[in-house]
C-alpha positions as CSV (number, residue, x, y, z in Angstrom):
1,X,3.8,85.3,7.2
2,X,5.0,83.8,10.5
3,X,7.0,86.7,12.0
4,X,8.4,84.6,14.8
5,X,9.6,82.0,12.4
6,X,11.3,84.8,10.3
7,X,13.0,86.2,13.3
8,X,14.2,82.7,14.3
9,X,15.7,82.2,10.8
10,X,17.4,85.6,10.9
11,X,18.9,84.8,14.3
12,X,20.1,81.4,12.9
13,X,21.9,83.1,10.0
14,X,23.6,85.5,12.3
15,X,24.6,82.8,14.8
16,X,26.0,80.6,12.0
17,X,28.2,83.4,10.7
18,X,26.3,84.5,7.6
19,X,25.6,88.0,8.9
20,X,22.5,90.0,8.1
21,X,23.0,90.8,4.4
22,X,20.6,88.0,3.4
23,X,17.7,89.2,5.7
24,X,15.8,91.1,3.0
25,X,15.9,88.3,0.5
26,X,15.0,85.8,3.2
27,X,12.0,87.8,4.2
28,X,10.9,88.1,0.5
29,X,11.2,84.3,0.0
30,X,9.3,83.5,3.2
31,X,6.5,85.8,2.1
32,X,6.2,84.0,-1.2
33,X,5.4,80.7,0.7
34,X,7.3,78.5,-1.8
35,X,7.8,74.9,-0.6
36,X,11.6,75.5,-0.6
37,X,14.1,78.1,-1.6
38,X,17.8,78.8,-1.7
39,X,19.9,81.8,-0.8
40,X,23.5,82.5,-2.1
41,X,26.3,84.4,-0.4
42,X,29.9,85.0,-1.1
43,X,32.4,85.8,1.7
44,X,36.1,86.6,1.6
45,X,38.4,84.7,4.0
46,X,42.0,85.8,4.1
47,X,43.4,84.9,0.6
48,X,40.4,82.9,-0.5
49,X,36.7,83.2,-1.3
50,X,33.9,81.1,0.0
51,X,30.6,80.6,-1.9
52,X,27.7,79.4,0.2
53,X,24.3,78.1,-0.9
54,X,21.8,78.0,1.9
55,X,18.8,75.6,1.7
56,X,15.4,76.4,3.3
57,X,12.3,74.2,3.3
58,X,8.7,74.8,4.5
59,X,7.1,72.4,6.9
60,X,4.5,70.1,5.5
61,X,2.3,70.6,8.6
62,X,2.6,74.4,9.1
63,X,3.9,77.7,7.6
64,X,7.2,77.4,9.3
65,X,10.5,77.3,7.4
66,X,13.6,75.5,8.4
67,X,17.3,76.2,7.5
68,X,18.3,72.6,6.8
69,X,21.7,72.6,5.1
70,X,24.2,74.6,3.1
71,X,26.9,73.9,0.5
72,X,30.2,75.6,1.0
73,X,32.8,76.0,-1.8
74,X,36.4,77.2,-1.2
75,X,38.0,79.0,-4.1
76,X,41.6,79.7,-3.3
77,X,43.4,82.6,-5.0
78,X,46.3,80.4,-5.9
79,X,46.4,77.4,-8.3
80,X,44.9,75.0,-5.8
81,X,41.6,73.5,-7.0
82,X,38.3,74.4,-5.4
83,X,36.7,72.1,-2.9
84,X,33.1,71.8,-1.7
85,X,31.2,70.2,1.1
86,X,27.6,70.0,2.3
87,X,27.0,70.8,6.0
88,X,23.7,70.0,7.7
89,X,22.0,72.3,10.2
90,X,19.8,71.2,13.2
91,X,17.9,73.9,15.1
92,X,20.1,76.7,14.0
93,X,23.2,74.8,15.2
94,X,26.0,73.1,13.3
95,X,29.2,74.0,11.4
96,X,29.5,77.8,11.1
97,X,30.5,79.6,8.0
98,X,34.1,80.2,9.4
99,X,34.4,76.6,10.6
100,X,33.4,75.4,7.1
101,X,36.2,77.5,5.7
102,X,38.7,76.0,8.2
103,X,37.5,72.4,7.5
104,X,37.8,72.9,3.7
105,X,41.4,74.2,4.3
106,X,42.2,70.9,6.0
107,X,42.1,72.0,9.6
108,X,40.2,70.5,12.5
109,X,37.2,71.8,14.4
110,X,36.1,70.9,17.9
111,X,32.3,70.5,18.3
112,X,29.5,69.4,20.7
113,X,27.7,66.6,19.0
114,X,24.8,64.2,19.6
115,X,25.0,60.5,18.7
116,X,22.1,58.3,17.4
117,X,20.9,57.6,20.9
118,X,20.7,61.4,21.5
119,X,23.6,61.3,23.9
120,X,25.9,64.4,23.8
121,X,29.6,64.1,23.2
122,X,32.5,66.2,22.1
123,X,34.8,65.4,19.2
124,X,37.3,67.0,16.8
125,X,36.1,66.9,13.1
126,X,38.3,66.8,10.0
127,X,37.5,66.2,6.4
128,X,39.2,63.3,4.7
129,X,40.6,64.6,1.4
130,X,41.0,61.1,0.0
131,X,37.5,59.8,0.7
132,X,34.3,61.0,-0.9
133,X,30.7,59.7,-1.1
134,X,28.5,59.6,-4.2
135,X,27.4,63.2,-3.7
136,X,31.0,64.4,-3.7
137,X,31.1,65.1,0.1
138,X,34.3,64.2,1.9
139,X,34.2,61.7,4.7
140,X,34.3,63.4,8.1
141,X,36.8,61.9,10.5
142,X,36.1,62.2,14.2
143,X,38.6,62.2,17.1
144,X,36.6,61.7,20.3
145,X,37.7,62.7,23.8
146,X,39.0,59.1,24.5
147,X,41.2,59.4,21.4
148,X,43.7,61.1,23.7
149,X,44.2,64.6,22.4
150,X,44.1,67.2,25.1
151,X,44.6,70.7,23.5
152,X,45.4,72.6,26.7
153,X,47.8,69.9,27.9
154,X,49.5,69.8,24.5
155,X,50.0,73.6,24.5
156,X,51.8,73.4,27.9
157,X,54.8,71.8,26.1
158,X,55.4,75.0,24.1
159,X,56.8,78.4,25.1
160,X,53.8,80.5,24.2
161,X,53.4,83.8,26.0
162,X,49.6,84.0,25.7
163,X,49.4,80.9,28.0
164,X,50.6,83.0,30.9
165,X,47.5,85.1,31.0
166,X,44.2,83.2,31.8
167,X,42.0,85.4,29.5
168,X,44.4,85.2,26.6
169,X,44.8,81.4,27.1
170,X,41.0,81.0,27.0
171,X,40.7,83.0,23.8
172,X,43.6,81.0,22.3
173,X,41.9,77.7,23.1
174,X,38.5,78.7,21.8
175,X,40.1,80.1,18.6
176,X,42.0,76.8,18.0
177,X,38.9,74.8,18.7
178,X,37.1,76.7,15.9
179,X,39.8,75.5,13.5
180,X,41.6,78.9,13.2
181,X,45.3,79.4,12.5
182,X,46.0,81.6,15.5
183,X,48.9,84.0,15.9
184,X,50.9,83.5,19.1
185,X,54.1,84.9,20.7
186,X,56.8,82.3,21.1
187,X,59.5,83.0,23.7
188,X,63.0,81.4,23.2
189,X,66.1,82.5,25.0
190,X,64.3,85.7,26.1
191,X,63.5,86.6,22.5
192,X,59.9,87.0,21.3
193,X,58.9,85.7,17.9
194,X,55.5,85.8,16.1
195,X,54.3,82.4,15.1
196,X,51.0,80.9,13.9
197,X,49.7,77.6,15.3
198,X,46.8,75.2,14.5
199,X,45.5,72.2,16.3
200,X,46.4,68.8,14.9
201,X,44.3,66.3,16.9
202,X,44.9,63.3,14.6
203,X,48.6,63.4,15.5
204,X,47.9,64.7,19.0
205,X,50.0,67.9,18.6
206,X,50.0,71.3,16.9
207,X,51.3,72.6,13.6
208,X,53.5,75.7,13.6
209,X,54.0,78.3,10.9
210,X,56.1,81.5,10.5
211,X,54.7,84.9,9.8
212,X,54.4,84.1,6.1
213,X,52.4,81.0,7.1
214,X,55.2,78.6,6.0
215,X,55.6,75.5,8.1
216,X,58.4,75.4,10.7
217,X,59.4,72.7,13.1
218,X,57.3,72.7,16.2
219,X,60.5,71.9,18.2
220,X,61.6,75.4,17.6
221,X,59.0,76.7,20.1
222,X,59.2,73.9,22.7
223,X,59.4,75.0,26.3
224,X,63.0,75.0,27.5
225,X,63.2,73.6,31.0
226,X,65.8,75.5,33.2
227,X,68.8,73.4,33.9
228,X,69.2,72.7,37.6
229,X,72.5,73.6,39.0
230,X,74.5,70.7,40.3
231,X,74.6,70.7,44.1
232,X,77.3,69.2,46.2
233,X,76.0,66.5,48.4
234,X,76.4,67.3,52.1
235,X,77.2,64.9,54.8
236,X,73.6,65.0,55.9
237,X,72.3,64.1,52.4
238,X,74.6,61.2,52.3
239,X,73.3,60.0,55.6
240,X,69.7,60.5,54.4
241,X,70.4,58.3,51.5
242,X,71.5,55.6,53.8
243,X,75.2,56.0,53.3
244,X,77.2,56.0,56.6
245,X,80.5,57.8,57.0
246,X,83.3,55.5,58.1
247,X,84.9,56.5,61.4
248,X,88.1,55.0,63.0
249,X,87.1,52.6,65.8
250,X,89.3,52.7,69.0
251,X,89.5,49.4,70.7
252,X,90.2,49.0,74.4
253,X,93.2,46.8,75.2
254,X,92.8,43.7,77.3
255,X,94.4,43.6,80.8
256,X,97.1,40.8,81.1
């Protein structure tokens, strides 16, 4: 058995969010030297359950195995129907277990990608619930950087307390990029209110929810610009604007 390859696979499972519970079965399957095998895992996520089926295949040229893809199925606890998607893995990198959960819930995930010419780029990904291929996978919509959605710039429009601290702001940005619904503190008229937000790159904004995760108008947490007090214009300001004060002109009389 290739110990380095086994360690690499274990590292990949951990990095992809599948933990270490599959390690014993993974080792047993690698020892068996089957051409390919699958591992199954179920993880709870909030009020839902996710079923994962992980696919491994041995190389035709060596004894090395590769983690190629996994199927994720979201099973909501409510009456909503379950939804599934296949995600492909490349060198222990791809959509993580938590990101798959967020995508299947209709949210968007920001990822580093590579195009067909091996050029790196960044894009927001979102599953299209209305479009599926012959295998039942949803079409993946991509919103590239030139699409015009800037998450950090968008957040500046809103009165979110966490944006005032650099570390909290960075954690908030990273969480939203992973597709999470993140709790924030909205400040309005000096009052703090707990809200949940999520990125909505397709519409170049964010979605806002109350503490029960019910949608609320995003306008309710917009930043309120302080009203500038009206100032009386001074004589100097008038002159600066090119307005001249009229003064009486005294004319000298002509000698007769």
